[in-house]
C-alpha positions as CSV (number, residue, x, y, z in Angstrom):
1,M,25.8,35.3,10.6
2,N,27.8,38.5,11.2
3,P,26.8,42.0,9.7
4,Q,29.5,41.8,7.0
5,D,28.2,38.6,5.7
6,A,24.6,39.9,5.6
7,Q,25.8,43.1,3.8
8,S,27.8,41.1,1.3
9,S,24.7,38.9,0.6
10,L,22.6,42.0,0.1
11,N,25.1,43.5,-2.3
12,Q,25.2,40.3,-4.3
13,I,21.4,40.3,-4.5
14,R,21.3,43.9,-5.7
15,A,24.0,43.2,-8.3
16,S,22.0,40.2,-9.6
17,Q,18.8,42.4,-9.7
18,D,20.7,45.0,-11.7
19,K,22.0,42.4,-14.2
20,S,18.4,40.9,-14.5
21,R,16.9,44.4,-15.1
22,E,19.5,45.1,-17.8
23,E,18.9,41.7,-19.4
24,V,15.2,42.3,-19.5
25,V,15.6,45.6,-21.3
26,R,18.3,44.1,-23.6
27,Q,15.9,41.3,-24.6
28,M,13.0,43.6,-25.5
29,F,12.3,43.2,-29.3
30,P,15.7,41.8,-30.3
31,W,16.7,42.6,-33.9
32,P,16.6,39.1,-35.3
33,Y,13.0,38.6,-34.1
34,V,12.0,42.1,-35.4
35,I,13.4,41.3,-38.8
36,V,11.8,37.9,-39.0
37,S,8.5,39.4,-37.8
38,A,8.8,42.1,-40.5
39,L,9.3,39.4,-43.1
40,G,6.1,37.8,-41.9
41,L,4.3,41.2,-42.2
42,F,5.8,41.6,-45.7
43,A,4.6,38.1,-46.8
44,T,1.1,38.8,-45.5
45,F,0.7,42.1,-47.3
46,A,2.6,41.1,-50.5
47,S,0.4,38.0,-51.0
48,I,-2.7,40.1,-51.7
49,D,-1.9,40.3,-55.5
50,L,-1.1,36.7,-55.9
51,E,-3.4,34.1,-57.4
52,L,-5.7,32.2,-55.0
53,P,-3.8,29.1,-53.9
54,W,-0.6,31.1,-53.5
55,R,-2.4,34.0,-51.8
56,A,-3.8,31.8,-49.1
57,I,-0.5,30.0,-48.5
58,A,1.6,33.2,-48.4
59,S,-0.9,35.1,-46.3
60,G,-1.3,32.2,-43.8
61,L,2.4,31.7,-43.6
62,G,3.1,35.4,-43.2
63,T,0.6,35.8,-40.4
64,A,1.9,32.6,-38.7
65,I,5.4,34.0,-38.8
66,Y,4.3,37.5,-37.5
67,V,2.4,36.0,-34.6
68,G,4.6,33.0,-34.0
69,V,7.7,35.1,-33.6
70,G,6.1,36.9,-30.7
71,C,5.1,33.6,-29.1
72,L,8.6,32.1,-29.7
73,Y,10.2,35.2,-28.2
74,S,8.1,35.0,-25.1
75,L,9.1,31.4,-24.6
76,R,12.9,31.9,-25.1
77,V,13.6,34.9,-22.8
78,S,16.1,34.0,-20.2
79,V,14.9,36.5,-17.6
80,R,11.2,36.8,-16.8
81,V,9.6,39.6,-14.9
82,K,6.1,40.2,-13.9
83,P,4.7,42.4,-16.7
84,T,3.1,45.7,-15.8
85,L,-0.2,46.8,-17.4
86,Q,1.7,49.4,-19.3
87,M,4.1,46.8,-20.8
88,I,1.2,44.6,-21.8
89,G,-0.4,47.7,-23.5
90,V,2.8,48.4,-25.5
91,F,3.1,44.8,-26.6
92,F,-0.6,44.7,-27.6
93,G,-0.2,48.1,-29.3
94,V,2.7,46.9,-31.4
95,T,1.1,43.6,-32.4
96,V,-2.5,44.6,-32.9
97,V,-3.2,48.3,-32.7
98,L,-0.5,49.3,-35.1
99,L,-1.7,46.9,-37.8
100,P,-4.1,49.6,-39.2
101,V,-1.1,51.9,-39.4
102,F,0.9,49.3,-41.3
103,F,-2.1,48.8,-43.6
104,V,-2.2,52.5,-44.3
105,V,1.5,52.5,-45.1
106,F,0.9,49.5,-47.3
107,V,-1.9,51.2,-49.3
108,V,0.2,54.4,-49.7
109,G,3.2,52.3,-50.8
110,R,1.1,50.4,-53.2
111,I,-0.2,53.7,-54.7
112,A,3.3,55.0,-54.9
113,G,4.5,51.9,-56.6
114,F,1.9,52.4,-59.3
115,A,2.3,56.2,-59.6
116,F,6.0,56.6,-59.4
117,F,7.5,53.2,-60.6
118,G,4.7,51.8,-62.9
119,V,4.7,48.5,-61.1
120,P,2.1,46.0,-62.4
121,A,-1.0,45.3,-60.4
122,H,-0.6,41.5,-60.2
123,G,2.2,39.0,-60.0
124,L,5.1,38.4,-57.8
125,L,6.7,41.8,-58.1
126,S,3.6,43.9,-57.9
127,Q,2.2,47.0,-56.3
128,A,1.4,44.9,-53.2
129,A,5.1,43.9,-52.9
130,V,6.1,47.6,-52.9
131,G,3.5,48.5,-50.3
132,A,4.4,45.4,-48.2
133,A,8.1,46.5,-48.3
134,A,7.2,49.9,-47.1
135,A,5.1,48.5,-44.3
136,A,7.9,46.2,-43.2
137,V,10.4,49.1,-43.3
138,V,8.1,51.2,-41.1
139,Y,7.7,48.2,-38.7
140,I,11.5,47.9,-38.4
141,A,11.9,51.7,-38.1
142,I,9.5,52.0,-35.1
143,M,11.1,49.3,-33.0
144,P,13.8,51.5,-31.5
145,V,11.0,53.9,-30.4
146,V,9.1,50.9,-28.9
147,R,12.2,49.7,-27.1
148,R,12.8,53.1,-25.7
149,I,9.1,53.2,-24.4
150,I,9.5,49.7,-22.9
151,T,12.8,50.9,-21.2
152,L,11.1,53.9,-19.7
153,I,8.3,51.8,-18.4
154,A,10.8,49.3,-17.0
155,L,12.6,52.2,-15.3
156,R,9.5,53.3,-13.7
157,A,8.4,49.8,-12.6
158,Y,11.6,48.1,-11.6
159,G,13.9,50.9,-10.5
160,P,16.5,53.3,-11.9
161,T,19.2,50.8,-12.5
162,V,17.7,49.7,-15.8
163,R,19.4,51.2,-18.9
């Protein structure tokens, strides 16, 4: 092997690494998964004011969607990297630690639904549906920030070629 062949091979490897890094960042919290996950969060919170058999079904289905989307996402990524402790912390923070924040937004939205719109306390279109919509919107709204944090972590962990 001559030096030009070796240099050419190294350049190809570096180019492949750059594409892989870009793909990792591009695949972090893709919008279709975020929206479906937000719908699961909505179903879980909105089901609180439903009657008992429907409440259990909607709550279970919403929680399964919220958690299942994350599991499905992790199985379908095309580029896998060894996660850093910081990345695991951000994923854990989004899925578990932020749930109390979403619950507070839900409660505030529920109160606002009653105070400002006079939404009834029970039924399909209830105060819980207003609060659940607010929580889902907040979930969708924070995802660009979470993606930016993940990108910064990936920059630090995997090199400056990640965008």
